[in-house]
C-alpha positions in Angstrom: 0.0 0.0 0.0 1.4 3.3 -1.1 0.5 6.7 0.4 1.3 10.2 -0.9 0.1 13.6 0.4 -0.1 17.1 -1.1 -1.6 20.5 -0.3 -4.2 22.2 -2.5 -4.8 25.7 -1.0 -6.8 25.0 2.2 -7.5 21.4 1.2 -5.3 18.6 2.5 -5.3 15.6 0.3 -4.2 12.1 1.1 -4.1 9.6 -1.7 -4.1 5.9 -1.1 -4.0 2.9 -3.4 -4.4 -0.8 -2.6 -1.8 -3.1 -4.2 -4.4 -5.9 -4.2 -6.8 -3.9 -6.4 -9.4 -3.4 -3.7 -11.3 -0.3 -3.0 -9.3 1.7 -0.5 -10.6 4.6 1.5 -8.2 7.0 -0.3 -9.9 6.3 -3.6 -12.9 8.3 -2.4 -12.9 12.0 -1.7 -14.4 13.2 1.6 -15.5 16.8 1.6 -15.1 18.0 5.2 -17.1 21.1 6.2 -15.7 22.4 9.5 -13.8 25.3 10.9 -11.1 25.8 13.6 -10.4 23.1 16.0 -12.9 20.6 14.8 -11.5 20.8 11.3 -8.0 20.0 12.6 -9.2 17.1 14.7 -11.6 15.5 12.1 -9.1 16.1 9.3 -6.3 14.4 11.3 -8.5 11.3 12.0 -9.5 11.0 8.3 -6.0 11.5 7.0 -4.6 8.9 9.4 -7.2 6.4 8.1 -6.1 7.2 4.5 -9.1 9.1 3.3 -8.6 11.6 0.5 -9.8 14.9 2.0 -10.9 18.3 0.8 -11.6 20.9 3.5 -14.1 23.7 3.4 -14.6 26.4 6.1 -18.4 26.3 5.8 -21.3 25.2 3.7 -21.2 28.4 1.7 -17.6 27.7 0.6 -18.5 24.2 -0.4 -21.5 25.3 -2.4 -19.4 27.8 -4.2 -16.3 25.6 -4.9 -17.3 22.0 -4.3 -18.9 21.0 -7.6 -17.0 17.8 -7.8 -18.6 16.5 -4.5 -22.1 16.2 -6.0 -21.9 12.4 -5.6 -19.4 12.1 -2.8 -19.0 11.8 0.9 -19.6 14.9 3.0 -18.7 15.1 6.6 -20.4 18.1 8.2 -19.4 19.4 11.6 -22.2 21.1 13.6 -21.7 22.6 17.0 -25.3 22.2 17.9 -27.5 19.6 16.3 -30.5 21.9 16.3 -33.2 22.7 13.7 -30.6 24.9 12.1 -28.4 21.9 11.5 -31.3 20.1 9.8 -31.8 23.1 7.6 -28.1 23.1 6.7 -28.2 19.5 5.8 -31.3 20.0 3.7 -29.6 22.9 1.9 -26.6 20.8 1.1 -28.7 18.0 -0.2 -30.6 20.4 -2.4 -27.3 21.7 -3.8 -25.7 18.3 -4.0 -28.5 15.9 -4.6 -26.6 12.6 -4.4 -24.1 13.6 -1.6 -23.9 11.3 1.3 -24.0 13.6 4.3 -22.6 12.5 7.7 -23.2 14.9 10.6 -20.5 15.1 13.2 -21.4 16.9 16.5 -20.6 17.1 20.2 -24.0 15.7 21.3 -27.4 15.1 19.9 -30.9 14.5 21.2 -33.1 11.7 19.9 -35.4 14.1 18.0 -32.4 15.8 16.5 -31.2 12.5 15.0 -34.5 12.1 13.4 -34.5 15.7 12.1 -31.1 15.5 10.4 -31.9 12.1 8.9 -35.2 13.5 7.6 -33.3 16.4 6.1 -31.2 14.1 4.1 -28.2 13.0 6.3 -27.3 9.3 6.2 -25.1 9.2 9.2 -24.4 10.8 12.6 -21.2 10.5 14.6 -20.6 12.0 18.0 -17.4 13.9 18.6 -16.2 11.7 21.5 -16.6 8.6 19.2 -15.3 9.9 15.9 -11.8 8.4 16.3 -13.3 4.9 16.1 -16.6 5.5 14.4 -16.2 8.2 11.7 -14.3 6.0 9.2 -16.6 3.0 9.6 -19.6 5.3 9.3 -18.3 6.7 6.0 -17.6 3.2 4.7 -21.1 2.1 5.7 -23.0 4.9 4.0 -20.9 4.4 0.9 -22.6 1.0 0.5 -26.1 2.2 1.2 -26.4 1.9 5.0 -27.7 4.5 7.5 -25.3 4.8 10.4 -26.2 6.4 13.8 -25.0 5.8 17.4 -26.5 2.6 18.7 -28.5 4.3 21.5 -30.2 6.4 18.8 -31.0 3.4 16.5 -34.7 3.7 17.1 -34.8 7.1 15.6 -34.2 5.7 12.1 -37.8 4.5 11.9 -40.9 6.6 12.9 -42.0 6.0 16.5 -44.7 3.3 16.7 -47.3 5.2 18.6 -50.5 3.4 19.5 -53.9 4.7 18.5 -54.6 5.7 22.1 -51.2 7.5 22.4 -51.9 9.4 19.2 -55.3 10.4 20.4 -54.1 11.6 23.8 -51.2 13.5 22.2 -53.6 15.2 19.9 -55.6 16.4 22.9 -52.4 17.6 24.5 -51.6 19.6 21.4 -55.1 21.1 21.6 -54.4 22.3 25.1 -56.1 19.7 27.3 -54.7 19.0 30.7 -54.4 15.4 31.9 -57.5 15.7 34.1 -59.5 17.1 31.1 -58.3 14.3 28.9 -59.2 11.7 31.5 -62.7 13.2 31.7 -63.0 13.4 27.9 -62.0 9.8 27.4 -63.6 8.3 30.5 -60.3 7.0 31.7 -58.4 7.3 35.0 -55.9 10.2 35.1 -53.2 7.7 36.0 -53.9 5.9 32.8 -53.5 9.1 30.8 -50.2 9.7 32.6 -49.1 6.2 31.7 -49.9 6.6 28.0 -48.1 10.0 27.9 -45.0 8.5 29.6 -44.9 5.8 27.0 -45.4 8.3 24.2 -42.8 10.7 25.5 -40.3 7.8 25.6 -41.0 6.9 22.0 -40.8 10.6 20.8 -37.6 11.2 22.8 -39.0 14.1 24.8 -39.3 14.7 28.5 -42.4 17.0 28.9 -45.7 17.8 27.3 -44.2 21.2 26.1 -41.4 19.4 24.3 -43.9 16.9 22.8 -46.1 19.8 21.5 -43.1 21.6 20.0 -41.9 18.4 18.4 -45.3 17.5 16.9 -46.0 21.0 15.5 -42.4 21.6 14.1 -42.2 19.8 10.8 -38.5 20.7 10.6 -37.7 18.2 13.4 -38.3 15.3 11.1 -41.7 13.8 12.2 -43.7 15.3 9.4 -46.9 14.9 11.4 -49.2 17.5 12.7 -52.3 17.1 14.9 -54.3 15.4 12.1 -51.6 12.9 11.4 -51.3 12.1 15.1 -55.0 11.7 15.5 -55.4 8.6 13.4 -58.9 7.0 13.5 -61.1 8.5 16.1 -61.6 6.4 19.2 -65.0 6.5 20.8 -65.3 7.5 24.4 -67.5 5.6 26.8 -70.3 8.0 26.0 -70.4 6.9 22.3 -68.9 10.1 20.9 -65.5 10.6 19.5 -63.0 12.9 21.3 -62.9 15.1 18.3 -66.7 15.6 18.1 -66.9 16.2 21.8 -64.1 18.8 21.6 -65.9 20.5 18.7 -69.1 20.7 20.7 -67.5 22.6 23.5 
């Protein structure tokens, strides 16, 4: 295996070939979008592993000068995996339709994993794990896999909310308190709390406010508003649906 290195402006390039004719990491260019310290750390890891690397200070520079990365790997550093990060991923995918975007970040919440995946990312790597995980993640997404930290694996697929959980969440979004929901559905308030606790766990939130914000914010990757959450109406003990009762108030 032979390795050679050169400098192209701000872009560090490491070229690697495999004497056995296999596909080596260095045969694929990774566009690294990162500034300052993260750029140095991520770049050092990728170069050490033999990846061919081109570095851009930010997404704007990549969009202006990175035409050759339309079908390549793209490692995007984000300081905070917020809705802004999802919008940045979406903008890059719109500019480079077939790019394989891997987000690298210090930390990420469960809903944020779903948001960046929905925006078009195919991988997420945490900063503390990138020494051992970034290279394998890039290799995985090259062959069609989606790669996220194991503890966030459930966020790849939509949460499997039960019909009752959807119904109760819909009423939460409408502003009903637990006691009102219990009265509306002729259930014990403890049962409502149990359903909400289960739903919160599936959604990756810790409070009703976080749940409402997540449900109403399509940029966070759920793509579901109150109507989508409602599902088929469930009749209450009085023979009316919760929706019709709410409308009669």
